[in-house]
N, C-alpha and C positions, 0 to 999 in steps of 0.2 A: 504494499499500500504506499502511495506517495506521501511524503511529509506535508503537513499543512504549511501554507505560505509563511506563517509566522515562525515556523521552525527552520526554514531554509535560511542559512546565513547570508547576510548582505555582502555583496562583493566589494572588495576594496581594491582600487587601482591607483598605483602611484604616478603613472605618467599619462594623464589625460591631457589632450591638446589645450594649450593655453588659449588658442583662438576661440575655442568653444566657450570657455569661461568668460572671455572678453565679450562675446556675443550675448551671453546670458546676462552679464553685468549691464551691458548697454540696454537690454530689454527692461531689466529691473529699474534702471534709472529713469525710464519713461513713465513709470507708474506713479500715480498720485497717492493712492492708498496702498503702500507697500505691505503692511501687515495683513490687510484684507485680501491680498492677491496671491496668497500661498498656492492655491490650486492652479491658478493660471501660470504662475512661475514654474511649478513642477511640470505642468504639461509642456511648457516651452523647453525646460531642461531635458525632459525625456525625449522630446523631438530632436534636440541637438545632439545629445549623447547616445540615444538609442535605449537607454535605461538609466537608473538612478543609483550609481554606486555611492558608498558612504561619503566620499570626498565631495560629490556634487550636493548631497543633502546638507552637509555641513556648510558648504559655500552659500547655499540658499538661506540657511538659518542665520548666518552672519550678515548677509546682505539685507535680509528683511528684519534683522534685529529681533528675532524670536528664538525661543529655546529650541535646540536641536531635537528634543523629545517631541515637540509639536510637529516638526517636519516628519520625523520617523513615524509618528502616530498616524498622520494623514496618509503617508505612502503605504503603510501596512494595512490601513483600513480600506482604501479604494482598490478594487481589483484591476483597474486600468493601469496602475503604476507597477513597474517591475524594477527590482533591485539587482537583477541578473541580466546578462546579455541575452538577447533574443536573436533567433535566426532571421535571415532575410525575409522569409515567408512565415507568417504566424498562421497556423492552421487551427481554427476554433470549431469545435463540434458542439452544437447546441444540445444541451441535456434537459431542456425544459420539458414539461409534461407531454405535450403533443409530439415532440421529437423523440422522447424516450419511448413512448408506447409504439412508435413506428420504427423502432430499432436503432436509435442513435447510439446506444451502448455497444451494439455490435459494430457499427461504423467506427466508433472510437477505438474499439479493440483492433479493428483492421488497420487503422492508421498506426497504432502502437506497434503492431507486428511488422508492418511494411517499413516504418521509419526506424525501428529498433530503439525506440525511446518510450517513455511513459509521459503521462500528463505533467506539464510544467517543465519538461526537459527540452533541450535543444540538441539537434544532431551534431556530431563532432565537426562536420564541415560547415557549421553555422548556417545551413541552408533553411532548415525548418525548426520551428518551435511548435509544440503541440499543447493545446489548451482545451479544457472543457469549460463551457460557459453556460450560464443560465439562459432563460428565454431571450431570444433575439427579436421577438415580436413579429414573426412571419410564420405563424403556426400552420397556415394553409400550404406551406411549402415543405413541411416536415418530412423526413429529417433534413436538417440544414447543416451545411459545412461552409464556413467562411475561410477564405485564404486572403489575408489582408482585408481589403474592402470588397472583394468579389464574392458573391453569394452563389452557392450551389444548392439548389432545392431538390427535394425528393430523391436524395442520394441513395443509391443502392450499393451493396457490398462490392459488386464487380466494377464499380466506377472509381473506387479508391485509387487503384493503380493509375488510371488515366489522369486523375486530378494531380497526383504526385508528379507523374511524368511531365505534365504540362509545365511545371515549374522547374524541373530538372533540365528540360530542354531549353527553357528561357535562359538558364544559367550556363548552359554548355558553351565552352569557349571563353567565358569570362575569366579573368585572372583571379585566382584564389588568394 
């Protein structure tokens, strides 16, 4: 069984690009209500860095002049935020009631098997991260798989290979 998000250690990275910190700082400087903008700043930080390692969360806390515990609390509460690197393609399998009763658990198991990872993990090549998510609000298309912003509806087990291969092919020839 996968560890709960709160039990997964936060990644610490010593050499994050200074340019990204500068961009984040510039964004923060444009805000009128810095303390009331924590979630907006965290969204921007995650967009810039791809995830929220300890150093980024501490930077945000210092720049907003709020306790680091507040930042860590918000990051750990909202499932959108991640403290670990994610793959280029995030595969999310909806596990809401409509999707579940239409076999989403089997679809998720097939992705786990094909990618060789479990929920919350990233493939060693950093190409895919697998997530299970609650209702995505398109129950008529159940079961649903999202890859990034692309929605796959009424997914069948035999379509999982094709979904994965579409993104492997897109990355074929790119420098790793």
